[in-house]
C-alpha positions in Angstrom: -19.1 -25.7 26.0 -17.6 -23.0 23.8 -13.9 -22.3 23.7 -12.6 -18.8 23.6 -9.7 -18.0 21.3 -7.4 -15.2 22.7 -3.9 -13.9 22.3 -4.5 -12.4 18.8 -5.9 -9.1 17.6 -9.0 -8.9 15.4 -7.0 -7.1 12.7 -3.5 -6.4 11.5 -2.2 -3.9 8.9 1.0 -4.0 6.8 2.7 -1.5 4.5 4.2 -3.5 1.6 5.4 -7.0 1.3 8.3 -8.8 2.8 6.9 -8.4 6.3 6.1 -11.3 8.7 4.2 -11.8 11.9 3.9 -14.7 14.3 0.4 -15.2 15.8 0.2 -16.8 19.2 -3.5 -17.8 19.6 -4.5 -19.8 22.6 -7.7 -21.7 23.4 -9.5 -21.7 26.7 -10.5 -25.3 26.1 -6.9 -26.4 25.1 -8.0 -27.2 21.6 -5.1 -27.4 19.1 -4.8 -24.2 17.1 -4.6 -24.0 13.2 -4.4 -21.0 10.9 -5.6 -20.6 7.3 -5.6 -17.6 4.9 -8.5 -16.7 2.7 -6.1 -15.3 0.0 -2.6 -16.5 -0.3 -1.8 -13.8 -2.8 -2.1 -11.4 0.1 -0.8 -13.4 3.1 0.2 -17.0 3.7 -0.5 -18.5 7.1 1.6 -21.5 8.3 -1.2 -23.8 9.5 0.5 -25.0 12.7 3.0 -22.3 13.7 0.9 -19.1 13.0 3.6 -17.5 11.0 2.0 -15.0 8.6 4.0 -13.9 5.5 2.9 -10.9 3.5 2.8 -11.7 -0.3 1.2 -8.6 -1.8 -1.3 -5.8 -1.4 -5.0 -6.5 -0.6 -7.3 -7.7 2.1 -7.4 -11.3 3.5 -8.9 -13.1 6.4 -6.9 -15.4 8.7 -9.2 -18.1 10.1 -8.0 -19.3 13.5 -9.5 -22.7 14.5 -9.4 -24.3 17.9 -10.1 -28.0 17.5 -12.8 -29.8 19.5 -11.8 -31.4 22.8 -13.5 -33.8 25.2 -15.3 -30.9 27.0 -15.4 -28.1 24.3 -16.8 -27.6 20.8 -14.6 -26.5 17.9 -14.3 -22.7 17.7 -13.2 -20.3 15.0 -12.1 -16.6 15.0 -11.5 -14.5 12.0 -8.7 -11.9 11.8 -8.7 -9.2 9.1 -5.4 -8.5 7.4 -4.9 -5.4 5.3 -1.7 -5.0 3.2 -1.2 -1.6 1.6 0.8 -1.3 -1.6 4.4 -0.3 -1.3 5.5 3.3 -1.4 6.2 4.7 -4.9 10.0 4.8 -5.3 12.4 6.7 -7.5 10.0 9.5 -8.5 12.0 11.9 -10.6 11.9 14.3 -13.5 12.1 12.6 -16.9 11.9 15.6 -19.1 10.9 19.3 -18.9 10.2 22.2 -21.2 9.0 25.8 -20.8 5.4 24.6 -20.4 5.5 20.9 -19.3 7.2 18.5 -16.9 7.3 14.7 -17.2 7.9 12.6 -14.2 8.6 8.9 -13.9 8.7 6.3 -11.1 9.4 2.6 -10.4 6.5 0.1 -10.8 4.9 -1.0 -7.5 4.2 -4.7 -7.4 0.5 -5.5 -7.1 -0.7 -2.0 -7.7 -3.9 -1.5 -9.7 -2.8 2.0 -10.7 -1.4 5.3 -9.5 -2.8 8.7 -8.5 -0.9 11.7 -9.7 -1.0 15.0 -7.9 0.2 18.6 -8.4 0.6 21.1 -5.5 -1.8 24.0 -5.7 -0.4 27.1 -3.9 -3.7 28.8 -3.5 -5.3 25.9 -1.7 -1.9 24.9 0.0 -2.5 21.2 -0.8 -1.9 18.6 -3.5 -4.8 18.3 -6.0 -5.5 15.0 -7.8 -4.7 15.6 -11.5 -5.1 12.1 -13.0 -5.3 8.4 -12.2 -3.2 6.1 -14.5 -3.2 2.3 -14.9 -0.6 0.0 -13.3 1.4 -0.4 -16.5 2.1 3.4 -16.8 5.0 4.7 -14.7 5.3 8.2 -16.1 3.1 11.2 -16.4 3.4 14.5 -18.4 2.0 17.7 -16.7 1.0 20.2 -19.5 0.0 23.8 -19.6 2.5 24.9 -16.9 4.0 28.4 -16.7 7.5 29.1 -17.9 10.3 29.4 -15.3 8.1 28.2 -12.4 8.8 25.6 -9.7 6.2 22.9 -9.2 5.7 20.1 -6.7 4.3 16.7 -7.6 3.4 13.6 -5.8 2.4 10.0 -6.8 0.9 7.2 -4.8 0.0 3.6 -5.7 -3.3 2.1 -5.0 -4.8 -1.5 -5.1 -8.5 -2.1 -5.8 -10.2 -4.4 -3.3 -13.8 -5.5 -2.7 -13.8 -3.0 0.2 -12.4 -0.1 -1.9 -9.0 1.2 -2.6 -5.9 0.7 -0.5 -3.2 3.4 -0.8 0.6 3.2 -0.4 2.6 6.1 0.9 3.3 9.0 -1.5 6.5 10.0 -3.1 7.2 13.7 -3.9 9.4 15.6 -6.2 9.8 19.2 -7.3 10.7 20.5 -10.8 11.0 23.8 -12.6 9.9 24.5 -16.1 12.6 25.9 -18.3 13.2 29.5 -19.2 15.7 30.7 -21.8 18.8 30.2 -19.6 17.4 28.1 -16.7 18.5 24.5 -15.7 16.3 21.7 -14.5 15.7 21.5 -10.7 15.0 18.0 -9.5 14.6 17.3 -5.8 13.3 13.9 -4.6 11.7 13.3 -1.2 9.7 10.4 0.1 7.0 10.8 2.7 4.0 9.0 3.9 1.4 11.7 3.1 
C-alpha cells in the first residue's frame, strides 16, 4: 500500500534570508519522516526535525520521505521553496549636477544584479533604465533637465533556472541642481 504524506504545503516563499520554518509532515502509514534540501545554498533542512533555514536567494526542493513500514511502501513528496533576494537598502543620492544624478545602495547578498528605474511622468510609472551587475552598487542618470525633481527605484534580482527572482524595490527622489538650488534627497522603501 502507498502512504500519504500530509501536513505540509506543496510550496513556500520567503523574502530574504534569516527566516526559518518548521515543517510538520505526517504519514498515513506511520513511516518515519525525513527531510532533505536539493540546494543548501538556498535552504537547509534538518533531516529529523523538519526545521527549514533560509540561507540565500534561489529555488530549492525539499524532499519529504516517509520510510517503509510493515504494511506500507516508502513514499516521497517534493516541496518547492522560493527565496527572493532581500530588499535593496540605503538607496540615496551620491552626487548630483544640473543634468545628472548619481544614486547608490547597499549590496544585496546573493543578488545576480540590479534593475534601475526612473519614474516617467507621462506614463505615470517607473521605466527600466538599465540592468547592472551584482558588483555595481551605484548608477548615474544622465541627460536630465536642470532644476527638476526625479524619482528613482532599484531592485535586486537573482537568476535561477526558472527565471529571475526579484526583491522588493527601494525608492528615492532627487532634484538636479540649478544656480542656487540645494540637493533634495528623500528615501522611501516599498515593496513595489
